[in-house]
C-alpha positions in Angstrom: 168.6 126.6 -24.2 171.4 124.2 -26.2 174.9 124.7 -26.9 178.0 122.9 -27.3 181.0 123.3 -25.4 184.8 122.5 -26.7 186.5 119.9 -24.8 189.9 118.3 -25.2 190.0 114.3 -26.3 192.6 112.9 -23.7 192.1 109.2 -24.3 190.0 107.2 -27.4 189.1 103.7 -26.8 186.8 102.5 -30.1 184.5 105.1 -31.0 184.3 106.4 -27.8 186.8 109.6 -26.4 187.5 110.4 -23.0 187.4 114.5 -23.0 188.1 117.5 -20.8 186.9 120.4 -20.6 187.1 123.0 -17.4 189.0 120.1 -14.9 186.6 117.8 -15.7 186.3 114.5 -18.1 183.7 112.8 -19.7 183.0 110.1 -22.1 181.2 110.9 -25.3 180.9 109.4 -29.0 183.1 110.4 -31.4 180.5 108.2 -33.9 180.4 111.8 -35.8 184.0 112.6 -36.4 185.6 109.8 -36.5 188.7 111.6 -37.7 189.1 112.4 -34.4 192.5 112.3 -32.5 194.2 112.5 -29.0 194.6 116.0 -28.3 192.4 117.4 -30.8 189.4 119.9 -29.6 185.8 118.9 -30.3 182.9 120.6 -29.7 180.7 118.1 -27.0 176.4 117.7 -27.2 174.2 115.7 -25.9 176.8 113.0 -25.5 178.4 113.7 -28.6 181.3 114.8 -30.6 179.9 117.1 -33.5 182.7 118.8 -34.8 186.4 118.9 -34.8 187.6 122.6 -33.8 190.6 124.5 -33.7 192.6 125.0 -30.9 193.1 128.3 -30.9 189.0 129.1 -31.5 188.1 126.0 -28.4 190.4 128.1 -26.0 189.2 131.5 -27.2 185.6 130.3 -26.4 186.3 128.4 -22.9 187.7 131.6 -21.8 184.3 133.6 -22.4 182.5 131.1 -20.8 184.9 131.6 -17.8 184.5 135.6 -17.8 180.3 134.9 -18.6 180.2 133.0 -15.5 182.3 135.2 -13.1 180.3 138.1 -14.4 176.9 136.1 -13.5 178.5 135.3 -9.7 179.9 138.7 -9.4 176.3 140.4 -10.4 174.6 137.4 -8.4 172.3 136.2 -11.5 170.2 133.3 -10.5 171.3 130.0 -11.9 174.6 130.7 -11.4 
């Protein structure tokens, strides 16, 4: 299964953004969202920012991911 993860843009260099999510930073292409700016939240999939999204929705989604992971860990689900 593939999914896009919300991340916050913390710096820009040309068409490359450094994004942060869950304390982890990485570089992604913003070729698909050239309007993206520092402090915007974007959906990241396969090394590309694919959409600029609302901060409130991004934070809700990240909280849901956190709850799912915590549940899997507490239940001993494989892969967590």
